[in-house]
N, C-alpha and C positions, 0 to 999 in steps of 0.2 A: 294611617297606612298599615295594611295587614302584614304580618311577618312572612318571610319567605318560607315556602313549604319545606318542612323538615326532611322530606324525601330527597331533596336536592343536596342536602348537606354532605353526602358522601362523594359527590362528583368533584374531587379536589382538582382534577385537571381542568375541568370547566371553570371552576372558581379562579384557578391560577391564570388561566389564559383569557378570561373574559372580564372586562371591567364594566359593571352595571352601575350606572349612575342615574338615578331618577331625578325628576324635576327638570327635564329638558336637556341634560348632558348626554352626548352621543355615546353609543356602545362601540367598542373596537374588538374585532376578532383577529387572532393570530394563529399561524400554522401550528398544529399540534404534533405532527409526525414528520420526521426527516426522511426524504426519499433515499433509498439505498443507492450508493454510487453505481452499482452494476446496472441500474435501470436508466441512468442518465445518458441522453444523447448530447454531446457537447455542441456549443454554438457553431463551431466549425469542425468539419470532419474531412480529413485529407484522404483521398482515394485515388485509384489509378485513372478515374475519369475526371479528376480535378477536385477542387475544394467545394464541399457541400455546406450550405448555410442553414442553420436551424435556430429559431428564436423560441426559447422555452419549448423545444421539441417540434415546432411548426416549421416545415420546409419553406424556403423562399421560392418565388416563382421560377427563378433561374435553376434552383435545385430540382424542383419538380420536373422541369424540362429535361435536365440531364438524366435524372433517374429513369424517366420513361423512355428516353432514347436508348439508354443502356439495357433496360428490360426488353424492349423490342429487339435489340441486337442479340441479346442472349437467347430469346426464343427462336430467332431466325438461325442462329448458330446451331442450336440443338436440333432444329428441323432438318439440318443437313447431316450432321454427324451421327444422329440416332435413327434417322428414317430414310437415308439415301437408298436403302434397299428397294423401296417402291419405285423410285426414279430409275434405278438400274433396270428393273424389269420393264418399266415403261419404255426406256431407251431400247432395250432388246426387242420389245414388241414393235416399236416404230421401225427398227432395222429390218425385221422380218417383212413388215408391210411394204417397206421401200423396195424390197427384192421381189415383190409380187406375191408373197406368201400370206394368204388370208387366214383368219382364224379357222381352226379345224382342218387345216391343210398341213402338209409335211414337207420340210426342207431336208434334203439328203446331200451330204458332201461325198459323192461317190468316189472321188479321187483325193480325198482329204481336204481339210481347210488349209488355205495358204495365208500369207501375210497381207493380202489385199483386203481381207475382211477384218474389221476392227471388233474383236471379241476379247473381253477381259481374260487373259491367261488361258486361252484355248490351246489345244495341241495340234500338231501335224503328224500324229501317229495313228489315230483311230478314225473310223468313219462315223461322223456325227449324223444323227437324225434328231429333229426337234420340231416343235410346233406349239401353238397356243390353243388351248381348249376353251371354248366359250360356253359357260354353264348358265347363261342368262335365261335360256329357254328350257332348261332341265338337265338332268344327268347326261354325261357323255361317256362313251366307251372308247378305250384305247387298247387295241390289241398289239402286243409287242412281239417282235421276232425272237427266235432262239438266240442265245449267246449274247444278248445285249447287256449293257451295264449302264443304268441310269436312274432317274428319279423324277418326281413331279414336285414343283415348288409353287406356292401361291403368289399372288401379285404383290405381296409385301415380302417376298423372298423367304418365306418360311417353308420348311420341309413338310410335304404332305404324305408321300409314300415313296418307297423305292420300287423300281421296276427292273426286270431282268435278273441278272446273277445275284444281286443282293436282295431282291424282292421276293414276293411269295412264289413266283413261278420258278425261282432258282435257276434261271437261264434256259428253261425249257420252252419259254414263250407262254403267254397267257393273256387273259382278258382282265382289264382293270376298269371298274365302274367308278367314276368320280362324281360325287354328289355335290350340288351347290349349297351355299349357306341356307340353313333353315329347312332343308328337305326333310319331309316326314312321310313320304310315300312308301310303297312296298319295296322291300329289298329282295331281289331275286337270288337264286342259288347259281353256282357256277362262275361267279365273278370274284375277283379280289376287290373289295370295296373300300374306298377312302372318301373322307369328307373334307371339303375345302372351306375355308373361311372367306374366300374371295370369289367373285363371279367369273373371273378368268384365271387360268392357271397355265404355267409353262411346263412342258415336259421336254426332256432331253435324254439322249442315250448315245453311248459310244459302243462301237462294235470293233472287234479285233480283225486284222487281216488274216486271210487263210493262205499259208505258204507265201507270205509277203505279196499277196495279190488282193487288191480291194474289190475287184469286179464281182466275184461270186457272193461276197458279203453284201455289197450294195444291192445286188439282185434279190437276195434273201430279204433284205429290209423292205424293198418295194413289194415283195410277194406277201409277206406276213404282217406288215404294219397296216392297221386299219383304224380309222377314226370315224365314229358315227354316233348319232343320238341314241340313247337308250329308249326302247319302246316298252312301256309298262305293260305287264301281262303277257309279254312275248317270251323269248328265250330266257330261261332261268326261272320261269313261273310254272310249277307243276299244276296239272289239272285239279289235283286234290285241293289245292289252295283256293281255286275258283269255286269248287263244289262246296267247300266249307265256309265260303263267304269271306275268306281272308284276302283275296285279291281278285281284280277283274281279269278277264281273259282277253288278251290282245292277239293281233294277227302276227304270223311269222312271215316277215318280209325280208328279202335280202337287203343288207345295208347298202346305201349309195356308195359308188366307187370313191376311194380316197384319192385326193389330188396330191401329186408329188411335184416338187420343184428341185432342180439341180442347184447345189450351192457352190460347188468347186469353181473357183475363178470369179465368183460374184463379189462385187464391191458393196459393202454395207457397213454402216456405223451403228454399233449397239452399245456404245459407251456413254454413261451419263455426262451431261454438260457441266461446265464449271462457270457459266455465266448466269445472267438473270433468268434465262429460259429454264434453269433448274426448277425454280419455284413455280413457273407456269406448268411444267410437266408434273410436279408434285400435286398441283391443283387438279390436273386431269385425272390422276389416280384417285384422289379423294372424291371427285364428282362421279367417277365410274363405279367405285366399289361401295358396298353397303356401309352404312354409318358405323356399324359395330365391327368392321373387319380388322381394325387396328385397336390395340389396347388403349383405353382412354388416356392413360398417363403419357403415352407416346403421341397421341393425337392432340394433346393439350397445347404444346408449343406450335403445332401446325395451325390450330384454330386461332391461337393468340396473334399470329401474324396475318390473319384475315383469310385463311384458306379453310372454308367451312362448306360442307356438303349442302347443296341447294342454294348457295349464295354466290354472287359474282366475286371474283378475286380482282379487286381494283385498287391497289395501293396508291396513295397520293405521292407527290414528289418527295416529301420527307421520308415516308415509309420505304419507297423504292430505293432511296439513297442508303438507308440503313440496311435493307435486305442485300443490296449489292456489296456493301462493306462487310457484312456478316458472312456472306458466301465466300468472299476472298479469304477471310481468316479460317473459315470452316474447311475449305478445300485445302489450304496450306496445312492445317492441323491433320486432316485425314491423310494427306500425302506423307507427312512426316511420320505418323503412326505406322504407315505401310512401309516406308523406306527405311525407317530407323527406330523400330520399337525399343522402348527402354526397359521393358520387363524381361529380366533374364530367363524367366520360365518359358518364354515363347521360343527360345532357341533350343534346338533338339539335342545339342551336345554342349557341355560346359565350355565356354570360351570360344565357341565356333560361330561362324557367320550363318550356318544352315539353320533355317527356322521353319516351323509350322505350328501355329498357335492352337490348332484344333486338338492336338494331343493333350494339351493342358486344360483347355476350356470346354471342349466338346462342341458339337455342332449347334448347340443352343447357347453357347458362350456362358455357361454357368458351372457345369460340373465336368471334371476330366472324364475322358472315355474310359470304359471299364478295362481292367486288366484281364488277360486270358492266361490262366494258369493250368497246370496238370489236374488240379482239383475242380476246375470249372471257371465260370465267369465271376469276377470279383468287382462289383461296382463300387465306385467311390460315393461317400455320402454327399447329399446335395450341399452346395456351399451357401445357398440362400441369397446369392446376389449375382447380378449379371456383370460380366467383365466388358463394360461398354467400349473401352479402348480397343480391345481385341476384336470386337464385332465391327467397329469402324475400320480397323486395319484390314480385316478379311474382305469385307464387301467393297472396299475401295479398289481392291486389286483382283477379285476373283468372281467368276460367274458360277452359280450353282451351289447349293448346300445340301448335304445329305450325310447321315452317319457313315455311309460307305466311303466317304472321302478321308476319314481318319478313324480306323478301327484296328485294333491289335489282333485281328484274326488272320493267321497265316493262310496264304493261298486264295484269299477273297478280296475283291475290290482293287483299289489302287491307292497309292500314297505318294506324297509330294514333299520335297524339300526345296527351298529356294534361298538364295543369298543375295544381298544387296552390296556386299563388300568383298574385297579379296582377302588373302591371308594376312595382309598388313592393315586390315580394317579401312581400306581406302575404296572409294566408289570406282566402278569400272569405267574405263576410257576406251571408246571404240577405236581409237587410233593405235592402241597398244595390243600386245599379244599376251594371252594368259593360257594356263593349262590347269587341268584338274585330273587327278588320278583316282580311279576306282580300284580298290583291292580286288583280288581274284575272288571267284565265286560270288558274283553279284547276286544278292538274295531276291530273286524274282522267279516266279513259275511261268510267266508268260513272256514279257520282254521289258527292257528298260530304255530310257531315252533322256537326253538333255534337250531343252528348248530355250531359246533366248527371246526375251521380251524387251520391248521399247520402254525406257523409263517413263516417258511422257504419257503414252497411251495405255501402258500395261497390256498391250496386245503384241502379237508376234512381230519381231524385228523384221522390217521390210528391207531385204537386200536382194542382189541379183540371184541369190540361191533360191529365192521364193519360199522354200520350206526351211526355216532356221532351226534345224534339229540334227541330232546325231544319236545313234543308238544301236541296238542289236538287230533291228529290222533292216532289210535291204531295199525298202520302198518307203518314201519316194526318193531317198538318196542311199548310196552304198552303206552297208553296215559298218560300224566301227570295228576295228580289229584289235585284238589283245596283243600285248607284248609276250615275249618268250616266258616270262615269269608268271603269266596269267593276269597281270594287272592291265587295265585299259586306261589310256590317257587321251583326253579330248582337249582340243585347242580352240580358243576363241580369239579371233584376230581379223584385221582387215584383209590380209592376204594369206594364202595357204602356206604354212611354214615348210621350208625345205625338208624333204624326207618324211613328211607327215602324209598319211593316206587321206584321200578325200573324205572317207567316212568318219575320220577322226577330227574333222575341222568344221566349225561353224563360223560363217563370215560375220564380221561386225562392220560398223560404219563410223569413220572418223567424225568426231563431233557429236556422236550420239552415245549416251549411256545405255546400259543394258542390264537385264536381270537374268541370270542363269537359273533354271529350274530342273531338278532331277526328278523323274517319275519312275516308280517301280510298279509294274502291273502284276497283281497277285504277289505281293511282297511276302517274304519268308521270315521265319523266326529270327535269324541273325540280325535283321534290320530292327525288329522290335526289342530284342535283347541288347542291342547296340554293341554286339560283338563284331559287327561289320560296320565300318564308318567311312564315308567318302572323304577324300582329302579336301583341304581348303583350296580355293581357286588361287593359283600363284601367278604373279607377274613374271613373264619370261624376259630376262634381261638381255 
């Protein structure tokens, strides 16, 4: 027998752990390295979905089933709380269509919106105009009237551009050219140009009454608002560009007349559903829009539950059960985030019930809105993360997103505060009477108002008053009157309190909860400096 190669003599571990016996005796191998405890999955793992079984790290068949049920549930939950924005726009779109408003047409609430239409936290103070722009055939032009206040959002409820007072036209009226995804054609002059990431976009604008009269304003909207396709080489293209080969030359043709619809008194539902049809509507959005219209990380959970562009959405009985259960919890979570946010930073004053998360997280739910100082604008540094709970909170209760909804620039835009609880941190009871006092010198350059919203629908509270509002305007209900000391007290209750003027009372409904919202149009510095502060809503004993 030849001797063992001397090169092996240094492998002491091998010698120690291996028994080599020649002449027919078997060799035995033993484990040489111990697995670190942190890498070990126990045979039994106790979790909120039950006991999970693993044998030497291998899941049992029962554990595999539990894990995938939970994973599908998680994806379905995320598809609601993180992408409900798309279904919200889809619901709004369907609501417009149900009222006979086709794409590229305009809905105008000539005598204000009332409580019959279900819109997330809309108001009964301004004249709304809105519509859907279809970009599938090319860019569209939106001409806005003077003194409007609005924005364009895409189909995933992302801000595209401001129009009117906060926009490029600064309230003088102007032309906006909205480009579809991937557009690489010529860009004309004379337009405010914005690019959209979706093939359909929603635009909305509010206009203020003139001397408490909506009629001249509604007429101005119908006169100056225009929606029409952009004609390449037409208006906005100089002849020099054609002669230099930079652009083709198109005809100058009058745009087709814009179709208007009356909205006041119309009954329509624009609020996202809380049943299985939510996922069906989500699928409609995915099928309608380009594959890259939503960030891949957000589209991931949607695709994981079977909603994929170009493929049928056909969940089996197991998956449909999981989707239905996930939606119930996701809706409950979203409603809780909206009705009872736990982050103290979302409340505008320490210890107060008044809240507005946009001041803290900004319209993109990442970085607080900039400070406005005597030295100029002072932006906050990017946080580097998205405040997902604040985003869910906002979109569960609010329609429309724009920087103008929360900016610290006095005299521009509008701002909002709402509260879900009274001064004792108790929810509101429509059978009881409450009051709220506004200190004198309410900081607004235009007007102020309170509106009450239904807890369930987050839409205007439907009562015999029709317009559940009170404020400084005398239309559509009498203006609120201040007391001798300059303070103004507004009452919420089922019946008008004795000695209280009609303009200082908003009716409630026994058995229905409600949400008070304070709006300041063109807010002034004392609001931003917090030297002026509304009182908490107090229960009247």
